[in-house]
N, C-alpha and C positions, 0 to 999 in steps of 0.2 A: 639084508644083502643076500644075493644069490649065493648058495653054498659053494658053487664052482668058482665064482669070482673070489670069494673069501679064501678058499683053499689055494687059489693061484697067488693071491697077495701074500698069504702066510708062507707059502713056499718060496716066493721071491725074497721075503725077509730073510729066510734061512739061507738062500743062495747068496745074497749080497754079503751077509756076515761071513759065511764060509769062504767066499772068494777073497775077502780081505784077510781072513785068517791064513789062508794058504799061499798068499802072494808074497814075493820078495821084490817085486817090481812096483814102482810107484804108480804106474799107469793102471795096472790091475787092481791095486789097492783103491785107487780113486774110483774105478768102475764099480767095485763092491760097495763103496760108500754111497754112490749115486743110486744103485739098485735099491739099497736099503731105504734111502730117502723117498724114492719114487713109489716104493711098495706101501709105505705107511701113510702116504698122503690121502689115498681114498678111504682108508680106515678112519682117519681123523675127521674127514668131512662127510661121513656116511649119514649123519643125522640131519644134514641140511639146515641146521640152526645157524643164525647169523654169528653167534659166539664161536661155534665150531669152525665156521668158514674163516672167521678172523684169526683164530688160533692156527689153522692150517696154513693160511697165507703168511703169517709171521714165521712159522716153522720152516716153510719152504724157502723164503727169502734168506733166513739165517743160514740154513744148511747149504743152499746154493752158493752163498758168499764164502762159507768155509771151504766148500769143495773147490771153488775157483782159486782160492788162495793156495790150497794144497797143490793143485795142478800147476799154478804159476811158480811156486817155490821149488817143486820137484823138477820142473823144466829148467829153472835157473841153475839148480844144482847139477843137472845133467849137462847143461851147457858149459859149466865151469870145470867139472870133473870128468865128463865124458862117460858117466855111469848112471844108470837108472836104479841101481840097487839100493835097498833101504839101509844096508850096512855102511854105505859110503856117503855120509852127509858131511862134506868137507867145508862147505861155505857157511859161516856163522849166520849170515842174514837169512839164508834159506832155511836153516834149522830153526831159527827163531820164528819165522813165518809159518813153518809147518806146525810147530808147537802151538802158536797162537790160533791157528785154524782148528786144530784138534781140541784145544780148550774151548773154543766157540761151539764145537759140535757136542761136547759133553756138558756144557753149561757151567764151566769153571769161572769163578769171579776173576776179574771184573767183566767177563763176557757172559754174565749170567742173566742179563735182564729179560731175555726172551723166555726163559724156563718157567717161572711162575705163571706168566700170562698165558702161555701156550697150554700148560697142564690144566689150568683153570677152565679152559674152554673145551676139554675133552671129557668123554665118559670114562669111568674108572678103569675098565679093561684096556682101552686104548692108552690111557695114562700109564697103566702098568707096563705095557710094551715099551712106551717111550722112556720110562724111568729105568728099565732093566735091559731089555734086549738091545735097544738102540745104543747102549753104552759099550757093548762088547767090541764092535769093530774099531771104533776110535781107540779104545784102551789096548787092543792088540797092537796097533801101530805105535802107541806111546811106549809100551813095554819093550817092543823090538828096537826102538830108536832112542831109548831114554838116555843112553850114554852120550849121545850127540848134542843134547840140549844143555843150555847154560844152567848149572846147579843153583845159582842165585835166583834165576827166573823161576825155576820149579819150586824152590823154597818160598819165595815171595807169594806166588799165586796160591800155593797150598795153604799158607797161613791166612792169606786174605779170604780164601774160600771158606775156611772153617769159621772165621769171624763173621763174614757176611751171612753165611748160612744160619749161624746162631742168632745174630741180631735181626735178620730179616723175618725170621719165623715168630718173633716175640709178639707182634701186634696183629697176627693173622687170625681170622675166624673161619676162613675157608680151608677145609682139610686138604684139598688138593694143593693149595699154595703152601701149606705147612709141610707137606711131603716133598714139594719142589725145593723148598729151602733146606729140608733135611737132606735131599739128594746133593745139593750144592756143598753142604758141609762135609758129607761123606767123600765127595770127589776130592776135597782138599786133603783129607787123610790119605787117600790113595796116591795123589800126585806127589805129596812131599816125600814119600818113601821110595818113589819109583827109581830115583837115581842111586839109592843105596842098596835096596833089596827089592828088585822087581817082582820076585815071587810073593812078597808080602802084599804088593799091590794087587796081584791076582787073588790072593786069599781074601783080602778086604773086599774086593769086588764081588766074589762069590757069596760071602756072608751078607753083604749089602743086598744082593739080589734076593736071597732067601728071606731076609727080614722085610724088605719092601713088598715082596710078593704076598707075604702073610698079611701085611697091613692093608694093601689094596683089596685083597680078596675079602678081608673082614669088613671093610667099608662097603664093598659091593653087596655082601650078604645082608648088611643092615640098611642098605640104601642111604648111607650117610655121606653128605657133602659139606655139612657145616658142623661146627663144634656143638651147638645146642641140640643137634639131632642125636649126638652120641648119648645124651642123657636118656633117650628112649630105647636104646639098644638092649639094655638089661632086661626089659620086659619081653623081648623076643627070644633072647637066648642068654640066660645068666652065666652059663659056663663060658660061652664065647666072649662075654664081657670081661671076665677074669683073664682069659687067655690074651685078649687084645691088649689089656693094660700091661701084661708082661711083655708082649711083643713090642709095645711102644718104649718100655724101659730098656728092652734089648737094643732097640734103635739108638737109645741114648748111651748105650755102652756100659750099663751097670752089671757088675758080677752078681750072681753066678750064671748069667745068661750068655747066649752065644755072641752077642754084640760086643762083649768085653774082650773077646779073643783077639781081633785084629788091632784094636786100640792098644791093648797090652803089649802085643808083639812090636807094633810100630814105635811106641814110646821106648821100649827096650832097645830097639835097633838105633833109634836116634841118639840115645844115651851112649851106646857103644861107638857111634861115629863121632863122638865128641861134641854133640849139639844139645847140651842139657837145657839151655835157655829156649831153644826152639821146641823141645819136648814139653817144657813147662807151659809155654804159650798155647800149645795144642791142647794140653790137658785142661787148661782154664777155658779155652774156647769150647771144649766139649761140655763144660758145665752150663754155658749159656744155652746150648742146644737142649741140654737135659731139662731146662726150665720149661720149655714149651711142650716137651713130651709129658712132663709131670702135670702140666695144665690139662692136657687131653685126658690123662688118667684120672685126674680129680673130677672132671666133668662126667666121665663114664661111671665111676664107682661111688662117688660121694655126693652126687646131686640127683634130684628127682625132677623130671621135666614137669612144668605146670600143665595141668589138664583142664582146659576150660570147656571142652565139649561134653555132652551128656553120654557119649558112647562109652562102652566098657573098654578097659585096657586090654590090648591084644597080648595076652600072656603067652600064647603060642601061635606062631604063624607057620604056614607050610613053606618049606625051603624050595625056592625056585632055581637055585644054583647048585651045582654039584659040590659036595662038601669034602671030597677026598683030597683035592689039591690044597684046600684051605687047611685041613688037619695036618697034611704032610709038611707044608711050609711052616705052620705054627710050631710043630714039634721040633723041626730042625732049627727054627729061629730061637728056641728056648733052651734046648738041651745039648748043644754040641760043644760046650766049653770043656767037658772032661776029655774030649778026644783031641785037645790042642797038641799034646806031644806027638800024636800020630800025624796030624796035619803038618807040623813043623818038620817031622822026619821025611814025609813025602815031598815037601817043597824043597828042602835043602839036599 
């Protein structure tokens, strides 16, 4: 892709997200979401592969549907209340429609069906943008308007997402689909706490972006798209293999890694709010997700890929990608748990 076109598309991604961040008017927020969608479409279809075109088409139709629902619901709310402001969502039907559309945009269960299929058709770097940056604008709207949504709806979809994200990833062999179901499960953790402590939703989103970035960049470094390819990564970079296993465990939420921080604080907040049963179900759902992360770790560290060719094993290969972002994200995905008190102090 022409570097000028690539720069324009990336700048448009930033513009769309910033416009949604800065807006308190539903029409401007909708425009930001649309700019975001239109900017990533060429990036998704740049390889001209039938699978990429299929994924792009599915993504476009899904996002266009969600944007249309947001526009219709905000117009309905403005017609009833006479106000386009986000702080004033007085109509229950409009608020439910807006939350449904935002849930469709971030891939929250049961509106998650597009996410694994779309992510499977993309290359790893575009998949990284879709899994991280594209979540920011919808979550900005969710955090701003969380108090207007039905608490039962948020709790139900949060629980359903963690369960679907765990169960859906169990029988997958494609790494991009595993990461898609991982994203669905993490979305559930963020949504369920949005009504009680929106700042914890923000913290969970930032930690999720760090861990997912480290995972995608690692897979890009090893050119791994299937589970059985992970068994060959150790011959290319043994240290990276150990780091990747820890990053996956961090995604699963095991202490003393960074991924434990948001889960710990969210469970603590749910208990404070008098929801011990909900917290228990969330913790058990996290164990289901942990199983497929452990499966990936087992493949990477405890198996050796069968070698039927007569060629020698590539013990060292020249790095074609820059390793500084990978190292930075990996360190943050593994070692931020000790700064939890500082993070809590800054958020509260």
